[in-house]
CHARMM internal coordinates of N, CA and C (Angstrom, degrees):
IC EDIT
DIST 1 N 1 CA 1.4542
DIST 1 CA 1 C 1.5300
ANGL 1 N 1 CA 1 C 107.87
DIST 1 C 2 N 1.3149
ANGL 1 CA 1 C 2 N 116.12
DIHE 1 N 1 CA 1 C 2 N 132.07
DIST 2 N 2 CA 1.4604
ANGL 1 C 2 N 2 CA 118.49
DIHE 1 CA 1 C 2 N 2 CA -179.01
DIST 2 CA 2 C 1.5356
ANGL 2 N 2 CA 2 C 111.37
DIHE 1 C 2 N 2 CA 2 C -87.42
DIST 2 C 3 N 1.3108
ANGL 2 CA 2 C 3 N 116.08
DIHE 2 N 2 CA 2 C 3 N 176.18
DIST 3 N 3 CA 1.4643
ANGL 2 C 3 N 3 CA 121.15
DIHE 2 CA 2 C 3 N 3 CA -175.09
DIST 3 CA 3 C 1.5221
ANGL 3 N 3 CA 3 C 112.27
DIHE 2 C 3 N 3 CA 3 C -61.49
DIST 3 C 4 N 1.3441
ANGL 3 CA 3 C 4 N 116.51
DIHE 3 N 3 CA 3 C 4 N -41.52
DIST 4 N 4 CA 1.4654
ANGL 3 C 4 N 4 CA 119.31
DIHE 3 CA 3 C 4 N 4 CA -178.57
DIST 4 CA 4 C 1.5237
ANGL 4 N 4 CA 4 C 111.47
DIHE 3 C 4 N 4 CA 4 C -63.80
DIST 4 C 5 N 1.3140
ANGL 4 CA 4 C 5 N 115.96
DIHE 4 N 4 CA 4 C 5 N -42.25
DIST 5 N 5 CA 1.4659
ANGL 4 C 5 N 5 CA 120.13
DIHE 4 CA 4 C 5 N 5 CA -179.95
DIST 5 CA 5 C 1.5268
ANGL 5 N 5 CA 5 C 110.35
DIHE 4 C 5 N 5 CA 5 C -64.38
DIST 5 C 6 N 1.3164
ANGL 5 CA 5 C 6 N 117.09
DIHE 5 N 5 CA 5 C 6 N -42.04
DIST 6 N 6 CA 1.4635
ANGL 5 C 6 N 6 CA 120.61
DIHE 5 CA 5 C 6 N 6 CA 177.86
DIST 6 CA 6 C 1.5231
ANGL 6 N 6 CA 6 C 110.82
DIHE 5 C 6 N 6 CA 6 C -61.51
DIST 6 C 7 N 1.3322
ANGL 6 CA 6 C 7 N 116.11
DIHE 6 N 6 CA 6 C 7 N -43.36
DIST 7 N 7 CA 1.4610
ANGL 6 C 7 N 7 CA 120.90
DIHE 6 CA 6 C 7 N 7 CA -179.19
DIST 7 CA 7 C 1.5294
ANGL 7 N 7 CA 7 C 110.45
DIHE 6 C 7 N 7 CA 7 C -63.77
DIST 7 C 8 N 1.3562
ANGL 7 CA 7 C 8 N 116.45
DIHE 7 N 7 CA 7 C 8 N -44.34
DIST 8 N 8 CA 1.4618
ANGL 7 C 8 N 8 CA 120.20
DIHE 7 CA 7 C 8 N 8 CA 178.94
DIST 8 CA 8 C 1.5185
ANGL 8 N 8 CA 8 C 111.32
DIHE 7 C 8 N 8 CA 8 C -61.88
DIST 8 C 9 N 1.3199
ANGL 8 CA 8 C 9 N 116.79
DIHE 8 N 8 CA 8 C 9 N -42.45
DIST 9 N 9 CA 1.4544
ANGL 8 C 9 N 9 CA 121.51
DIHE 8 CA 8 C 9 N 9 CA 179.74
DIST 9 CA 9 C 1.5250
ANGL 9 N 9 CA 9 C 110.80
DIHE 8 C 9 N 9 CA 9 C -64.08
DIST 9 C 10 N 1.3262
ANGL 9 CA 9 C 10 N 116.37
DIHE 9 N 9 CA 9 C 10 N -43.94
DIST 10 N 10 CA 1.4635
ANGL 9 C 10 N 10 CA 120.89
DIHE 9 CA 9 C 10 N 10 CA 179.54
DIST 10 CA 10 C 1.5311
ANGL 10 N 10 CA 10 C 110.71
DIHE 9 C 10 N 10 CA 10 C -61.94
DIST 10 C 11 N 1.3392
ANGL 10 CA 10 C 11 N 117.36
DIHE 10 N 10 CA 10 C 11 N -42.43
DIST 11 N 11 CA 1.4639
ANGL 10 C 11 N 11 CA 121.19
DIHE 10 CA 10 C 11 N 11 CA 178.81
DIST 11 CA 11 C 1.5232
ANGL 11 N 11 CA 11 C 111.21
DIHE 10 C 11 N 11 CA 11 C -65.71
DIST 11 C 12 N 1.3232
ANGL 11 CA 11 C 12 N 117.51
DIHE 11 N 11 CA 11 C 12 N -39.37
DIST 12 N 12 CA 1.4642
ANGL 11 C 12 N 12 CA 121.24
DIHE 11 CA 11 C 12 N 12 CA 179.17
DIST 12 CA 12 C 1.5239
ANGL 12 N 12 CA 12 C 110.83
DIHE 11 C 12 N 12 CA 12 C -64.24
DIST 12 C 13 N 1.3221
ANGL 12 CA 12 C 13 N 116.22
DIHE 12 N 12 CA 12 C 13 N -41.03
DIST 13 N 13 CA 1.4635
ANGL 12 C 13 N 13 CA 120.51
DIHE 12 CA 12 C 13 N 13 CA 178.65
DIST 13 CA 13 C 1.5211
ANGL 13 N 13 CA 13 C 110.08
DIHE 12 C 13 N 13 CA 13 C -65.60
DIST 13 C 14 N 1.3262
ANGL 13 CA 13 C 14 N 116.99
DIHE 13 N 13 CA 13 C 14 N -43.92
DIST 14 N 14 CA 1.4648
ANGL 13 C 14 N 14 CA 121.26
DIHE 13 CA 13 C 14 N 14 CA 179.73
DIST 14 CA 14 C 1.5339
ANGL 14 N 14 CA 14 C 110.62
DIHE 13 C 14 N 14 CA 14 C -61.45
DIST 14 C 15 N 1.3320
ANGL 14 CA 14 C 15 N 117.02
DIHE 14 N 14 CA 14 C 15 N -42.11
DIST 15 N 15 CA 1.4592
ANGL 14 C 15 N 15 CA 121.94
DIHE 14 CA 14 C 15 N 15 CA 179.14
DIST 15 CA 15 C 1.5280
ANGL 15 N 15 CA 15 C 110.51
DIHE 14 C 15 N 15 CA 15 C -63.93
DIST 15 C 16 N 1.3268
ANGL 15 CA 15 C 16 N 117.06
DIHE 15 N 15 CA 15 C 16 N -42.95
DIST 16 N 16 CA 1.4575
ANGL 15 C 16 N 16 CA 122.01
DIHE 15 CA 15 C 16 N 16 CA -179.81
DIST 16 CA 16 C 1.5250
ANGL 16 N 16 CA 16 C 110.81
DIHE 15 C 16 N 16 CA 16 C -63.11
DIST 16 C 17 N 1.3257
ANGL 16 CA 16 C 17 N 116.48
DIHE 16 N 16 CA 16 C 17 N -43.58
DIST 17 N 17 CA 1.4631
ANGL 16 C 17 N 17 CA 120.81
DIHE 16 CA 16 C 17 N 17 CA 178.85
DIST 17 CA 17 C 1.5267
ANGL 17 N 17 CA 17 C 110.21
DIHE 16 C 17 N 17 CA 17 C -63.40
DIST 17 C 18 N 1.3194
ANGL 17 CA 17 C 18 N 117.26
DIHE 17 N 17 CA 17 C 18 N -40.89
DIST 18 N 18 CA 1.4616
ANGL 17 C 18 N 18 CA 121.26
DIHE 17 CA 17 C 18 N 18 CA 178.25
DIST 18 CA 18 C 1.5193
ANGL 18 N 18 CA 18 C 111.98
DIHE 17 C 18 N 18 CA 18 C -63.19
DIST 18 C 19 N 1.3322
ANGL 18 CA 18 C 19 N 117.31
DIHE 18 N 18 CA 18 C 19 N -41.47
DIST 19 N 19 CA 1.4650
ANGL 18 C 19 N 19 CA 120.65
DIHE 18 CA 18 C 19 N 19 CA 178.45
DIST 19 CA 19 C 1.5200
ANGL 19 N 19 CA 19 C 110.90
DIHE 18 C 19 N 19 CA 19 C -64.41
DIST 19 C 20 N 1.3194
ANGL 19 CA 19 C 20 N 116.89
DIHE 19 N 19 CA 19 C 20 N -40.78
DIST 20 N 20 CA 1.4678
ANGL 19 C 20 N 20 CA 120.05
DIHE 19 CA 19 C 20 N 20 CA 179.04
DIST 20 CA 20 C 1.5245
ANGL 20 N 20 CA 20 C 110.85
DIHE 19 C 20 N 20 CA 20 C -64.66
DIST 20 C 21 N 1.3194
ANGL 20 CA 20 C 21 N 117.49
DIHE 20 N 20 CA 20 C 21 N -38.79
DIST 21 N 21 CA 1.4604
ANGL 20 C 21 N 21 CA 121.22
DIHE 20 CA 20 C 21 N 21 CA 178.60
DIST 21 CA 21 C 1.5297
ANGL 21 N 21 CA 21 C 110.07
DIHE 20 C 21 N 21 CA 21 C -64.69
DIST 21 C 22 N 1.3331
ANGL 21 CA 21 C 22 N 117.30
DIHE 21 N 21 CA 21 C 22 N -39.27
DIST 22 N 22 CA 1.4637
ANGL 21 C 22 N 22 CA 120.89
DIHE 21 CA 21 C 22 N 22 CA 177.93
DIST 22 CA 22 C 1.5221
ANGL 22 N 22 CA 22 C 110.75
DIHE 21 C 22 N 22 CA 22 C -63.62
DIST 22 C 23 N 1.3193
ANGL 22 CA 22 C 23 N 117.30
DIHE 22 N 22 CA 22 C 23 N -40.88
DIST 23 N 23 CA 1.4673
ANGL 22 C 23 N 23 CA 120.83
DIHE 22 CA 22 C 23 N 23 CA 179.20
DIST 23 CA 23 C 1.5159
ANGL 23 N 23 CA 23 C 110.42
DIHE 22 C 23 N 23 CA 23 C -63.53
DIST 23 C 24 N 1.3368
ANGL 23 CA 23 C 24 N 116.89
DIHE 23 N 23 CA 23 C 24 N -40.29
DIST 24 N 24 CA 1.4651
ANGL 23 C 24 N 24 CA 120.26
DIHE 23 CA 23 C 24 N 24 CA 178.97
DIST 24 CA 24 C 1.5222
ANGL 24 N 24 CA 24 C 110.70
DIHE 23 C 24 N 24 CA 24 C -62.56
DIST 24 C 25 N 1.3309
ANGL 24 CA 24 C 25 N 117.44
DIHE 24 N 24 CA 24 C 25 N -41.60
DIST 25 N 25 CA 1.4579
ANGL 24 C 25 N 25 CA 120.80
DIHE 24 CA 24 C 25 N 25 CA -179.83
DIST 25 CA 25 C 1.5206
ANGL 25 N 25 CA 25 C 110.54
DIHE 24 C 25 N 25 CA 25 C -64.98
DIST 25 C 26 N 1.3423
ANGL 25 CA 25 C 26 N 117.90
DIHE 25 N 25 CA 25 C 26 N -38.62
DIST 26 N 26 CA 1.4566
ANGL 25 C 26 N 26 CA 120.96
DIHE 25 CA 25 C 26 N 26 CA 178.65
DIST 26 CA 26 C 1.5195
ANGL 26 N 26 CA 26 C 110.32
DIHE 25 C 26 N 26 CA 26 C -64.21
DIST 26 C 27 N 1.3246
ANGL 26 CA 26 C 27 N 118.11
DIHE 26 N 26 CA 26 C 27 N -37.73
DIST 27 N 27 CA 1.4537
ANGL 26 C 27 N 27 CA 121.45
DIHE 26 CA 26 C 27 N 27 CA -179.41
DIST 27 CA 27 C 1.5201
ANGL 27 N 27 CA 27 C 111.41
DIHE 26 C 27 N 27 CA 27 C -68.54
DIST 27 C 28 N 1.3215
ANGL 27 CA 27 C 28 N 118.27
DIHE 27 N 27 CA 27 C 28 N -31.80
DIST 28 N 28 CA 1.4561
ANGL 27 C 28 N 28 CA 120.01
DIHE 27 CA 27 C 28 N 28 CA -179.21
DIST 28 CA 28 C 1.5217
ANGL 28 N 28 CA 28 C 111.40
DIHE 27 C 28 N 28 CA 28 C -70.17
DIST 28 C 29 N 1.3421
ANGL 28 CA 28 C 29 N 117.54
DIHE 28 N 28 CA 28 C 29 N -23.06
DIST 29 N 29 CA 1.4510
ANGL 28 C 29 N 29 CA 120.49
DIHE 28 CA 28 C 29 N 29 CA 179.63
DIST 29 CA 29 C 1.5219
ANGL 29 N 29 CA 29 C 112.62
DIHE 28 C 29 N 29 CA 29 C -88.93
DIST 29 C 30 N 1.3365
ANGL 29 CA 29 C 30 N 118.29
DIHE 29 N 29 CA 29 C 30 N 4.76
DIST 30 N 30 CA 1.4609
ANGL 29 C 30 N 30 CA 120.76
DIHE 29 CA 29 C 30 N 30 CA 178.49
DIST 30 CA 30 C 1.5270
ANGL 30 N 30 CA 30 C 109.17
DIHE 29 C 30 N 30 CA 30 C -68.13
DIST 30 C 31 N 1.3299
ANGL 30 CA 30 C 31 N 117.58
DIHE 30 N 30 CA 30 C 31 N 156.67
DIST 31 N 31 CA 1.4665
ANGL 30 C 31 N 31 CA 119.38
DIHE 30 CA 30 C 31 N 31 CA -176.82
DIST 31 CA 31 C 1.5274
ANGL 31 N 31 CA 31 C 111.22
DIHE 30 C 31 N 31 CA 31 C -59.87
DIST 31 C 32 N 1.3023
ANGL 31 CA 31 C 32 N 117.61
DIHE 31 N 31 CA 31 C 32 N 133.20
DIST 32 N 32 CA 1.4622
ANGL 31 C 32 N 32 CA 120.25
DIHE 31 CA 31 C 32 N 32 CA -177.65
DIST 32 CA 32 C 1.5211
ANGL 32 N 32 CA 32 C 111.70
DIHE 31 C 32 N 32 CA 32 C -72.91
DIST 32 C 33 N 1.3125
ANGL 32 CA 32 C 33 N 116.41
DIHE 32 N 32 CA 32 C 33 N 160.36
DIST 33 N 33 CA 1.4596
ANGL 32 C 33 N 33 CA 120.91
DIHE 32 CA 32 C 33 N 33 CA -179.92
DIST 33 CA 33 C 1.5305
ANGL 33 N 33 CA 33 C 111.06
DIHE 32 C 33 N 33 CA 33 C -78.43
DIST 33 C 34 N 1.3266
ANGL 33 CA 33 C 34 N 117.28
DIHE 33 N 33 CA 33 C 34 N 1.60
DIST 34 N 34 CA 1.4628
ANGL 33 C 34 N 34 CA 120.66
DIHE 33 CA 33 C 34 N 34 CA 179.34
DIST 34 CA 34 C 1.5240
ANGL 34 N 34 CA 34 C 111.46
DIHE 33 C 34 N 34 CA 34 C -67.40
DIST 34 C 35 N 1.3344
ANGL 34 CA 34 C 35 N 117.58
DIHE 34 N 34 CA 34 C 35 N -18.83
DIST 35 N 35 CA 1.4550
ANGL 34 C 35 N 35 CA 121.15
DIHE 34 CA 34 C 35 N 35 CA -179.16
DIST 35 CA 35 C 1.5248
ANGL 35 N 35 CA 35 C 112.28
DIHE 34 C 35 N 35 CA 35 C -76.37
DIST 35 C 36 N 1.3329
ANGL 35 CA 35 C 36 N 118.00
DIHE 35 N 35 CA 35 C 36 N -10.34
DIST 36 N 36 CA 1.4563
ANGL 35 C 36 N 36 CA 121.32
DIHE 35 CA 35 C 36 N 36 CA 179.71
DIST 36 CA 36 C 1.5227
ANGL 36 N 36 CA 36 C 110.07
DIHE 35 C 36 N 36 CA 36 C -74.42
DIST 36 C 37 N 1.3347
ANGL 36 CA 36 C 37 N 116.99
DIHE 36 N 36 CA 36 C 37 N 152.88
DIST 37 N 37 CA 1.4718
ANGL 36 C 37 N 37 CA 119.10
DIHE 36 CA 36 C 37 N 37 CA 176.76
DIST 37 CA 37 C 1.5302
ANGL 37 N 37 CA 37 C 110.71
DIHE 36 C 37 N 37 CA 37 C -61.92
DIST 37 C 38 N 1.3349
ANGL 37 CA 37 C 38 N 117.57
DIHE 37 N 37 CA 37 C 38 N 154.24
DIST 38 N 38 CA 1.4629
ANGL 37 C 38 N 38 CA 119.66
DIHE 37 CA 37 C 38 N 38 CA -178.43
DIST 38 CA 38 C 1.5320
ANGL 38 N 38 CA 38 C 111.08
DIHE 37 C 38 N 38 CA 38 C -60.69
DIST 38 C 39 N 1.3102
ANGL 38 CA 38 C 39 N 116.25
DIHE 38 N 38 CA 38 C 39 N 143.63
DIST 39 N 39 CA 1.4548
ANGL 38 C 39 N 39 CA 121.05
DIHE 38 CA 38 C 39 N 39 CA 179.30
DIST 39 CA 39 C 1.5123
ANGL 39 N 39 CA 39 C 113.35
DIHE 38 C 39 N 39 CA 39 C 91.50
DIST 39 C 40 N 1.3267
ANGL 39 CA 39 C 40 N 117.81
DIHE 39 N 39 CA 39 C 40 N -6.43
DIST 40 N 40 CA 1.4623
ANGL 39 C 40 N 40 CA 120.32
DIHE 39 CA 39 C 40 N 40 CA 179.11
DIST 40 CA 40 C 1.5206
ANGL 40 N 40 CA 40 C 109.11
DIHE 39 C 40 N 40 CA 40 C -115.28
DIST 40 C 41 N 1.3036
ANGL 40 CA 40 C 41 N 114.98
DIHE 40 N 40 CA 40 C 41 N 131.88
DIST 41 N 41 CA 1.4534
ANGL 40 C 41 N 41 CA 120.38
DIHE 40 CA 40 C 41 N 41 CA 173.37
DIST 41 CA 41 C 1.5129
ANGL 41 N 41 CA 41 C 108.02
DIHE 40 C 41 N 41 CA 41 C -128.59
DIST 41 C 42 N 1.2844
ANGL 41 CA 41 C 42 N 116.89
DIHE 41 N 41 CA 41 C 42 N 152.34
DIST 42 N 42 CA 1.4549
ANGL 41 C 42 N 42 CA 120.72
DIHE 41 CA 41 C 42 N 42 CA -177.39
DIST 42 CA 42 C 1.5198
ANGL 42 N 42 CA 42 C 111.40
DIHE 41 C 42 N 42 CA 42 C -74.65
DIST 42 C 43 N 1.3294
ANGL 42 CA 42 C 43 N 115.68
DIHE 42 N 42 CA 42 C 43 N 133.88
DIST 43 N 43 CA 1.4464
ANGL 42 C 43 N 43 CA 120.57
DIHE 42 CA 42 C 43 N 43 CA 170.34
DIST 43 CA 43 C 1.5181
ANGL 43 N 43 CA 43 C 115.89
DIHE 42 C 43 N 43 CA 43 C 78.45
DIST 43 C 44 N 1.2994
ANGL 43 CA 43 C 44 N 118.96
DIHE 43 N 43 CA 43 C 44 N -2.01
DIST 44 N 44 CA 1.4490
ANGL 43 C 44 N 44 CA 120.48
DIHE 43 CA 43 C 44 N 44 CA -178.97
DIST 44 CA 44 C 1.5223
ANGL 44 N 44 CA 44 C 109.82
DIHE 43 C 44 N 44 CA 44 C -124.45
DIST 44 C 45 N 1.3227
ANGL 44 CA 44 C 45 N 115.34
DIHE 44 N 44 CA 44 C 45 N 141.24
DIST 45 N 45 CA 1.4613
ANGL 44 C 45 N 45 CA 119.78
DIHE 44 CA 44 C 45 N 45 CA 175.65
DIST 45 CA 45 C 1.5157
ANGL 45 N 45 CA 45 C 108.18
DIHE 44 C 45 N 45 CA 45 C -105.55
DIST 45 C 46 N 1.3171
ANGL 45 CA 45 C 46 N 116.03
DIHE 45 N 45 CA 45 C 46 N 161.73
DIST 46 N 46 CA 1.4557
ANGL 45 C 46 N 46 CA 120.37
DIHE 45 CA 45 C 46 N 46 CA -179.54
DIST 46 CA 46 C 1.5198
ANGL 46 N 46 CA 46 C 109.20
DIHE 45 C 46 N 46 CA 46 C -65.36
DIST 46 C 47 N 1.3120
ANGL 46 CA 46 C 47 N 116.35
DIHE 46 N 46 CA 46 C 47 N 141.01
DIST 47 N 47 CA 1.4565
ANGL 46 C 47 N 47 CA 121.04
DIHE 46 CA 46 C 47 N 47 CA -179.47
DIST 47 CA 47 C 1.5314
ANGL 47 N 47 CA 47 C 108.72
DIHE 46 C 47 N 47 CA 47 C -75.11
DIST 47 C 48 N 1.3327
ANGL 47 CA 47 C 48 N 117.80
DIHE 47 N 47 CA 47 C 48 N 124.74
DIST 48 N 48 CA 1.4712
ANGL 47 C 48 N 48 CA 118.76
DIHE 47 CA 47 C 48 N 48 CA -179.12
DIST 48 CA 48 C 1.5262
ANGL 48 N 48 CA 48 C 110.76
DIHE 47 C 48 N 48 CA 48 C -68.76
DIST 48 C 49 N 1.3200
ANGL 48 CA 48 C 49 N 115.24
DIHE 48 N 48 CA 48 C 49 N 150.14
DIST 49 N 49 CA 1.4565
ANGL 48 C 49 N 49 CA 119.45
DIHE 48 CA 48 C 49 N 49 CA 179.68
DIST 49 CA 49 C 1.5224
ANGL 49 N 49 CA 49 C 109.25
DIHE 48 C 49 N 49 CA 49 C -71.91
DIST 49 C 50 N 1.3251
ANGL 49 CA 49 C 50 N 116.25
DIHE 49 N 49 CA 49 C 50 N 151.00
DIST 50 N 50 CA 1.4568
ANGL 49 C 50 N 50 CA 120.80
DIHE 49 CA 49 C 50 N 50 CA -179.42
DIST 50 CA 50 C 1.5228
ANGL 50 N 50 CA 50 C 110.11
DIHE 49 C 50 N 50 CA 50 C -71.86
DIST 50 C 51 N 1.3250
ANGL 50 CA 50 C 51 N 114.73
DIHE 50 N 50 CA 50 C 51 N 142.18
DIST 51 N 51 CA 1.4640
ANGL 50 C 51 N 51 CA 119.62
DIHE 50 CA 50 C 51 N 51 CA 176.36
DIST 51 CA 51 C 1.5192
ANGL 51 N 51 CA 51 C 107.65
DIHE 50 C 51 N 51 CA 51 C -83.31
DIST 51 C 52 N 1.2937
ANGL 51 CA 51 C 52 N 116.36
DIHE 51 N 51 CA 51 C 52 N 123.88
DIST 52 N 52 CA 1.4627
ANGL 51 C 52 N 52 CA 120.50
DIHE 51 CA 51 C 52 N 52 CA -179.42
DIST 52 CA 52 C 1.5211
ANGL 52 N 52 CA 52 C 109.14
DIHE 51 C 52 N 52 CA 52 C -116.26
DIST 52 C 53 N 1.3003
ANGL 52 CA 52 C 53 N 115.45
DIHE 52 N 52 CA 52 C 53 N 139.40
DIST 53 N 53 CA 1.4507
ANGL 52 C 53 N 53 CA 117.80
DIHE 52 CA 52 C 53 N 53 CA 174.43
DIST 53 CA 53 C 1.4532
ANGL 53 N 53 CA 53 C 110.79
DIHE 52 C 53 N 53 CA 53 C 128.92
END
COOR INIT
IC SEED 1 N 1 CA 1 C
IC BUILD
């Protein structure tokens, strides 16, 4: 691999990492689950009680 190819690859990787970091920051600003009524959480159901006997 020559110098130009290495430089292009390094820049592409740096750009990709930067885009991923931007996406992460956008996700952190999404509305929090605190706005849900008490007792409700996203994506999880209540754990059923164990059957005894």
